[in-house]
C-alpha positions in Angstrom: 211.2 126.8 98.0 210.4 123.3 99.1 207.1 122.3 100.3 206.6 119.2 102.2 203.4 117.0 103.6 203.1 113.6 105.0 200.4 111.3 106.0 200.6 107.5 107.2 197.6 104.7 107.8 197.0 101.9 109.3 195.6 100.2 106.1 192.7 97.9 106.0 194.6 95.0 107.9 197.1 96.0 110.0 196.0 96.2 113.6 199.0 98.5 114.1 200.7 101.0 112.4 205.1 100.2 111.9 205.5 102.6 109.7 207.1 105.9 110.6 208.0 109.6 108.2 209.4 112.6 109.5 209.6 115.8 108.1 212.5 117.9 108.9 211.6 121.6 107.4 214.6 123.4 109.3 217.5 120.5 108.1 216.3 119.7 104.6 215.6 116.0 106.2 212.4 114.3 104.8 212.5 110.2 105.4 209.6 107.1 104.9 210.5 104.2 107.4 208.8 101.1 107.3 208.9 98.5 110.4 209.6 94.8 111.1 208.7 92.6 113.9 207.3 91.2 116.2 204.8 92.4 118.7 205.5 96.3 119.0 208.8 96.0 117.3 208.7 97.1 113.8 207.1 100.7 115.2 209.8 100.7 117.9 212.9 99.8 114.7 211.1 102.5 112.2 211.3 105.2 115.3 214.4 104.3 116.1 216.2 104.8 113.0 213.9 107.8 112.0 215.3 109.6 115.2 219.1 108.3 114.7 219.1 109.7 111.8 217.6 113.3 112.4 220.3 113.4 115.3 222.8 112.8 113.1 221.9 115.0 110.4 221.3 117.7 112.9 224.3 117.0 114.6 226.0 117.8 110.7 223.3 120.6 109.7 224.8 122.7 107.4 227.7 120.3 106.5 225.5 117.4 105.9 225.9 115.0 102.4 225.6 111.8 100.4 228.1 110.5 103.0 226.9 111.6 105.9 223.5 111.0 105.2 224.8 107.2 104.9 226.7 107.4 107.7 223.4 108.3 109.5 222.2 104.8 108.2 224.7 103.1 109.2 224.4 104.6 113.2 220.7 103.6 112.9 221.7 100.3 111.7 223.9 100.0 114.5 221.5 101.1 116.8 218.6 99.0 116.3 220.5 96.0 116.2 221.7 96.9 119.8 218.5 97.7 121.1 217.4 94.0 119.4 219.9 92.2 120.7 219.4 93.4 124.6 215.4 92.7 124.9 214.3 89.7 123.5 211.0 90.9 122.8 213.0 92.9 120.0 214.5 90.3 118.9 214.5 89.9 114.8 213.5 93.3 114.3 214.2 95.5 111.3 213.0 98.6 109.3 213.1 100.1 105.5 214.7 103.1 105.3 214.4 106.4 102.4 215.2 109.7 103.1 216.1 112.8 100.9 217.6 115.6 102.1 218.6 118.9 100.4 221.9 119.8 99.9 222.7 123.0 98.1 220.4 123.3 94.7 220.6 119.0 94.9 218.5 116.5 96.8 220.7 113.4 97.9 218.1 110.1 98.5 219.2 107.0 100.4 217.4 103.8 100.4 217.6 100.6 102.2 215.6 98.1 101.5 212.0 98.6 99.6 210.2 101.7 100.4 210.6 104.0 97.6 211.8 107.9 96.3 209.9 108.7 92.6 209.9 111.6 91.0 207.2 113.5 89.0 208.5 115.8 86.4 208.2 116.9 82.9 204.5 114.9 83.3 206.3 111.9 83.8 207.1 109.7 87.2 209.9 107.3 87.1 211.7 105.6 90.0 214.5 106.9 91.7 215.5 104.5 93.8 216.4 100.5 93.7 214.6 98.5 95.5 216.3 96.0 98.0 214.4 92.5 97.6 214.9 88.8 96.4 212.2 89.6 93.2 215.1 92.7 92.1 218.4 91.7 92.9 217.9 88.0 92.2 214.2 87.5 90.6 215.2 90.0 87.6 218.0 88.4 87.2 217.0 85.1 86.8 215.4 86.0 84.2 211.8 85.4 85.3 209.8 87.3 83.6 206.8 90.0 86.0 204.0 87.7 85.8 205.8 85.0 87.8 207.2 87.5 89.5 204.5 88.8 91.0 203.4 85.4 92.2 206.4 83.9 93.1 206.9 83.1 96.8 209.9 84.9 97.6 208.3 88.3 96.7 207.9 90.1 99.6 211.3 88.9 101.1 213.6 92.0 101.4 217.7 91.5 100.5 218.8 94.4 103.1 217.0 96.3 106.2 217.7 98.2 108.9 218.7 96.6 112.0 219.7 93.1 110.1 223.2 92.7 109.7 226.5 94.9 110.0 226.7 94.4 106.9 225.0 97.5 105.3 224.1 98.0 101.8 223.3 101.7 101.5 222.5 103.0 97.6 222.1 106.7 97.3 221.2 109.1 94.4 221.6 113.2 93.6 219.0 115.3 92.3 218.9 118.3 90.4 215.6 118.8 90.8 213.6 121.7 88.9 210.8 124.2 90.1 207.7 121.7 90.1 209.7 118.9 90.7 207.5 116.4 92.9 209.8 114.1 95.1 207.7 110.9 96.8 208.6 109.1 99.6 206.8 105.9 100.0 206.6 102.5 102.1 205.5 99.4 100.1 201.9 99.6 101.4 201.4 102.8 98.8 203.4 101.3 95.8 202.9 97.7 96.1 199.0 98.3 96.0 198.9 101.2 93.3 200.3 101.5 89.4 203.0 103.8 88.9 199.9 104.7 86.4 197.6 106.0 89.2 200.1 107.4 90.8 200.9 109.2 88.4 197.3 110.5 87.7 196.8 111.8 91.4 200.5 113.6 91.3 199.8 115.4 87.5 196.6 117.1 89.1 196.4 120.6 90.3 195.5 119.4 93.8 197.7 120.6 97.1 200.4 118.0 97.9 198.4 117.4 101.2 195.3 116.2 99.4 197.6 113.8 97.2 199.2 112.2 99.9 195.5 112.1 101.1 194.3 110.3 97.6 197.0 108.0 97.2 196.9 106.5 100.9 193.0 106.3 99.8 193.6 104.7 97.1 195.5 102.4 98.5 192.7 101.8 101.0 190.4 101.0 98.0 192.1 98.7 96.5 192.4 96.5 100.3 195.3 98.3 101.7 196.8 94.9 102.7 200.2 97.1 104.3 200.8 100.0 106.7 201.1 103.6 103.8 202.8 105.9 104.3 203.5 108.8 101.4 206.0 111.8 101.9 205.9 114.4 99.1 208.1 117.0 98.2 207.9 120.3 96.1 210.1 123.1 94.6 208.6 125.6 93.8 
């Protein structure tokens, strides 16, 4: 059985919350989206992308796999770009997207942007996804050290997002989680503020998934909460 809980918070600085999360247990779909854009555009992009993925997976319920999840991301990209082209107030909007889909005994993960998925098992936390960011795809390949990357003016720049380009690159991953494995989906308002050691400490506790999500959000807020904060936590039991 797969348990799940999700929570989102605007953080301490932002006046609105452009993050969105989805838990659709009946079709085994879980996701986090982190919107961007002026006015209400970021909120619209993250919600539209989430709804689109839900539509596509629901239509293919029982047959959905990594290929269909990838197509769902591409359809989300098309719909966000179309909506932006039809409304000047939405111009330039986009969103990151990370999703987990149950396919038999496997868990398929897909991601675009820098919202992340982590697995916590056997007492260790490991990242599943690779960020599509300037830091990860350019800075590290140039050999820049971590201290330089943390203060680099390009450190917040995405190299890919839903709604930005017709040429969408979707990363996919496959897991075979054992009983007790926890999978965390989160926006960068969480993983960009809390270090992995502290995330692991929360996931290692005997608390409920709800309490763990709330602890993670509280920790990000305690460290300034500069961005919206969202966490969806899954556990196989």
